N, C-alpha and C positions, 0 to 999 in steps of 0.2 A: 461562570461558564463554558470561558474560551478555554478554560486549562480540563477539563474534563471532556470537551467536544475532539481536544486534540490527543488524550489518552484514549477517547474511544479508535479515533484513527490509528494510534499507536497499536491498537488490541486487535484490530481488523487483521493489520497483517501479520499476527502469530497464526493464523489458519490459511492465510493469505500463502505463506512461507511455502505448507504440505504442496502448493498448484506444482512448481517444478519436478518432480518425480511423477505426477497427474502427466505431463507434458511429452516426458521422455519415455514412458509406459505406451500412450498414445501417439503422438510421434512417430516412435519405433514400433507400433503395430500397425500403424497405416503403411509406413514406409514395407516393410513388408510384403504387406497385400492391402493395393492403393485403391483393387478393384472393387473384390469382397468385403473389405472392411473384417478379417477373421472368421468371415466364411468359407475363405477357402486354406487357410494357413492357423494349424492348433495353438503355434508361437504368436500369429497376428492378434489370436482372439484370447488369447491367456493374457496380453498386454494391455490389450483394452480395456478386456472386461476390471484388469487389476487398475486402469489409470480412474478410469469411468468412478471404481467403489470413491476416488475421492470429487469428483465432480460433484456429483452425484447427491454427495452428502455435506457439501457446503454448507447448508444450514446449521446443522447438527456440530460442525467443526467452528462454525462461528460461535453458537452456546456457548461452548468449551472454551473456544479462545478467547472473546469477552468476558467472561466468569474469568478468566486467571490474568489477564492483561487490566482488567478494572480494580481486581483484588488489590490491597495493600502491600502486599509479601510476595504473592505468586504463590501460596500452597497450592497444593492440589484437592485438595478438599476444595478450592471455590469451584475447578472443575467442576466435581462430582457434584456441588449446588446444582452448577448451570446445567449441567447433567438431567437430574433431578425435574429442575423446571420445563425444559426440553418433552420429557416425555412426558410430563403430567400433562403439559399445555397441549400437548400435540394429539394426543389422546383423548383427552376431555374434548376437543373438538375437530376431532374428524367428526365426518359427514354423518356415519351412522351412530357416534354418540349423541350428537347435537341431536337429531332425531328421536333418538329413544329417549333422549332426556325433555325435548320441550314436549314432546309425545303427539309430533305430528310431523307430517310428511313436508319437505324443505322444498322452497321454491327453487325452481333454475338458477336461478342467481346466486341465490344463497349458498345452494349445492358446489355450485361451481366457486363460490368464496372459500366454506372451509375446506373443497377439497384440495386448495392451495394453501392449506394452511402451515405444510411446512418448506417453509420459505426463510429468504436468510432476514427479513424485517422481524417473524418470529425467532430467529437464533441468537439474532442482537439483544430482541427483546427479553430474550428466557437467562441468555449473558448476562444482562442491567441486573436483572430480579437473582443471580446466584451470586454475584461478586457484592450485591449489597446487602445481600444476609449475612456473606461473610464477615464482611465487614465489621458490620452492626454487632453482630451475636455468636464471633469466634471465641470471646473473651466470656461467654455468658457464664455466671456462676449458679446451682441448683442446689437445692436442700441435699442431701447426705443420702434420704432415699432414692435419692434420684441423681446421683455423683456423675454417674456412667456416662452420663446424656451431656455434661457440663461439657462449657468449650466446644472446640471445633466436632461435637458429634452431633452437634445440637443445630449445627448448622440446616444440613441436610430436611431433617425435622421442618423447622421451622422455613425451608422453601418448599417444602412441600405446599403447607399450609397458603403461602403468602399466593403461590403458583395457580392454586384452587381458586382462591378469589380474582385472582390474572383472567383464569380461562370463565369464568364464570361473568366478569366484564365483558370479555373481548366476544363472549357468545351473542351479545348483540348490537357492540360497535362492529364486530371486526369486519362485516358486508359490508358496512360502511366507508373503513377504509381502504379496504380492498380496491373498489369499487372508483377511490381515487386517486388512486396508485394506477391503477392498471388506466383510467385516464390521464392520470400525467405522462405514461408510458406513450400513448396514443398520440397526445401532442408531441411530443418532442420524436416521436416515428413521423408523424405526418412532415414534418419541417424535412425529411429528409438531411442530404448533405447542408443543407444551414444547420439543425439540431447535432448535426458531427460535429461541424463547428463549432460551435455556442461551446459545446462540453467540451474540448479539447481547449478552447480560451478559458476557460476555468477551470479547468482541471491543472492547467500549469498554473495559474492564478493565484490557488488556493494551497499551492505547494509549502510557503514560506509560516502559513499555520496549520500545515499536517492534515489539514480536513479534504485533501486531495483522495485521501482512504476511505474515506465515507462516500464521497460524489461517488469514487467506480462503483460503489457497491450498486446501486442506481442502477447504473449503465452495462453493468457486465452481469448479473446475478438478476435473480428474479424477483429486488423488492418491487419496484416497477411494471415486473411483467416484458421486460427487455432481454435479460439475460444472455446478452451478446455474444460472453465468452462463455459460458456454461452451454448456450447450444450451439456452439460452434464446434467446439471438443465430444460434444456427444454428436455430434452429426444431427439434431432436430431445425434447425433454423432453413433456412432456403438462399439458394445458391445466389450469390449477388447481392444479399442484402444482411444476412449474417457475418459480423466483422468490420462493418463499416463505423462501430466506437472504439475498434482497437488498432486498422488497418492505419489508418494515417499517423501512427503516432512511430511506424518505422523511418520514416524519410527523417524525423527530426531527433530521434533520439540515436541512430546508425550514424548519419551520415550530417546533418544541421550543426548541433554541437557540438562535435569534432570539429567542423567548420568555421565554429565561433572560437574552438579553443587554441586553433592554430592563427587566428585574429589576433588572439587575445596576448600571442605568444611572440609574435612577429610584431606586433606594437608595445613590448616589454624594454625598459631601459635596458640597455648594454650590461649593464652590473647588476641587474637583477634578472637576467635570461634564466641562469640556472635555476633559481628557484621557481620562476613561471615554468619553465618546464616541469621541473621535480611534481607541480602541483597540480598542471594543466596536461599531462601527457596519460599519467596514470588514471589522470579524470576520463579524457578521452577512450582512451582503451574501456573501462570499462563502461562507459554509455554506449560504446559498437556494437562490443559483445555480449552486455547483461541487459542494458535497459535502465542500469543503475544512473540517474540522471544527477540525482543533487550532489556529489561534489563538484562539477562544473557548474550548476546554474546555483550552487552558495557559495563558489569563486566570483562570481561577478552581481549578484543580486542585490545586495544591500552596497556595494563598492558605486554601483551602475543601475539603480532603479529605473532609471528611463530603459536599456538596455534589457533589462528585464522585459518591460512590458512589450518591448519589440520580440522579443520570443515569444511570448502568449497568445502574439498575432501569428505570427508562423506558423507556429504550431495550429491555430486557428484556421490557416491558408495551407496549410499541410492536411488537413482532417477534410476541406472541402473538396481539394484537387482530386485525393484519393479517391472519397466516397463518390464524386462525378465520373471516376474513370473504372472501367471495369475489372480493379483488382481488390482481392481480398486476400487477408492473413489475417494470424489471430495469434495468441499468448498464453501462458498458461502465468507468465512472471513479470516479464517485461519487453518493452519490444524492441529486444537487443537480436543479434544475429541469431544464437543459442537459439532461439524461439523461433525465429522466423524457419531456421532449416529445420527444424522441430514440425511445425507446421504447415510444411510446403505443401505436403503430401494429403494432408487431411481432406476427407472429399470435398468442404465450402471452401479449400482454398480457391484461388479466381488469380491468375495470372502474376502471381505473387512476386517473382522475377523481375517482372516491370519494376517492381519498389527500387531497386537498385539504380535504373533513371532516375526515376522521380526526387528517390533520394541523393543523386548528382546533382541535379538541380538545385536542391535544396543548401547544399553545401558550397556552392557557389553564392548561391544567395546570403546565406548567412555568414561566411567569410568575408565578402565586399560590404554587405550592411555594417557589418560587426568592427572591423577597420575602419570605414570611411567616420561610422560615427564615433568612434572612440579617441579617432586623429584631430577630426573637426571638434569634439564637445570637452577635449582633453579628460576623460573620466579614468578615473582611478582605480582601471581593473587589476587583477593582480601582476607585478612585476613594474607598474606608474604610481605606486606608491609615493609620497614625501619621504617618508623615512626611507632611509637607505637601511635593507632590512638584508640587504647586501652584505653588510658589515657585521650583523648579528644574526648569522646564519649557524643555526646548532650545529653540530655534527650529528647530535641523536633525531633523528627523521621517519615521518611513517613510510619514507620512502625506503629505507633503509631497510626497515622491518622489525626495527628493535622496538618490540610492541612494548615491554617494561621499560626502556628509556623513553617512550612516548606516553604513559601513562601514567609515566615520574612528571612528566614537563608538564602534562593538562591538570594533573593533579596540585601541582605548585598554580599554574592561572588562575585553577578556581577558588585560592585559598586556604589550600591545605586540607587534609584529613578532618580536623576538626571543625570546618566552613562547609562540611557536604552533609545534607538534613536525610536526602535520601537518592538514590541514585538505581539504571537500570539503560536497559538501549532497545532500539529497534534496528531494523533493516541495515540503516547508514546511520542514525546517530547516538549518541549519546544524552540522555534525558537527566539533567540532575535539577534538584532541589539546593540550592544553598543557605544558609541561614544568614551570611551579611554580604549583601551583591556589591560592596564598595572593593571586597576582597579581590574581583573577581579582574584578575589582567588580562584581556581578549588577548593582546600581543603577545603576550610570553604562552598562551593556548597556540596560537596561529605559527609561532617559533618550530611545531615540530612537525607543519607538512598539513597544518589543519586546513581544509577548504573555506570553514565558514562558522562563524558561533553565530548561535540566536537569542536574544535575550524575549521568550514572551512575558515576561513579566519580572516583577524585580527579585525575585528570587528562582524563576524558572533560568538555567540554561541549558540549551541544547549546542552540543557540538558535534558538526558534522564531517563523520569522518570514509565515510563511503563503504566500500564492500569490504575492507579488512574489519570492520569496527569490532566483530565478535571476540578479536583478539587481543584488543586495544582493553572491551570492555573485563575480562577477560583477567587481563592485567592488573588494571584499576581495581575487583574485587579483591584481590591479591594487596593489595595496598592497603585498601580500604578494612 
């Protein structure tokens, strides 16, 4: 079950990876025309409309992305299956179709529910249907007379049939599901800043499992009617309220974690400072500019779990403080400088410059808390390990950008190509299934400048590479 949820979280990142271009287009359009939002500039209108095309169709992208991500081999046929399921379910459950099928007018509550059928929940469900049908029926063999529809050609047909059944069931239970999701969203919203703090705490706490991606969809899109991210960029939210589930991440990702990285560097052993700097400097840079925090977080998450709990609590505190202040900003990818810059002129941005002041405070808090706790508890953060890694430092490392060399070291640490059962990657991690877990040598893997290695199960290995993961993944594929 956990492995399935982790794969789902990874799959959700595939469509989310399209959001940076939406941020560039929308942010650029709002910068050109900060008052008319495209009404006074044709160029701005072009950019805003182009960016909105992605934001407005995220549920459809979820259907396709989840179908591909949850398929066994990422074949494009699974994407077609996800699209088929989406088209059939959303068409059959549109208010007009349901009214015609049931032969009676819908109540106001039911009409509102079916009018909202094109949402992230439905997109994810259709993606799961598409991937299930692909994995189950891609090798189907039919009699010679129907041989044309054998194999992958049968997937879309089966998907259509199953989607009809899904739509029929949802026709009766969707209003109740929709009502429960809305009630959950309203309950969280009613908590105001406290709700944002609770979300921030669990967002960080779930990162080791990869399930934070799934949690994010509840708050950023329309699964529970909150749609913080979508409303922010679509300018359909409320000034001073929309952005409450995003704004508080900026002080942590741009300032807090770099402060923690500096504390870990300063507390590293003299002989190991060079290695610690190689890991922490690039990780801090990525966190500040892009909001990719995993390289820093995984550098201490397992070496010093107590520090990670502190980090989750400080994230909740940042969410609470920013939510209480007249500050709102948003992002399309993550809470780094790039997204802050692009969102600063959006209609629903509110005093985004104040985030730098709050962030400076969190830089100080993170730095001194991490430094004091590391020294007092003698925590084994990067550069403080008992083993003398400095003596074993490899000339080939992630910092050198020798991706072929890095891939060879990682593959060696994973037990060689013969030990790899399956391999893929997400935004920051290599995700590997191995045949013999005892053949995995984490020390060898980390010698390539890797931030961390996660072992979710006996046969699963996740190698935290960071923003350069695609280059390493491509090199790994060549070796495999």
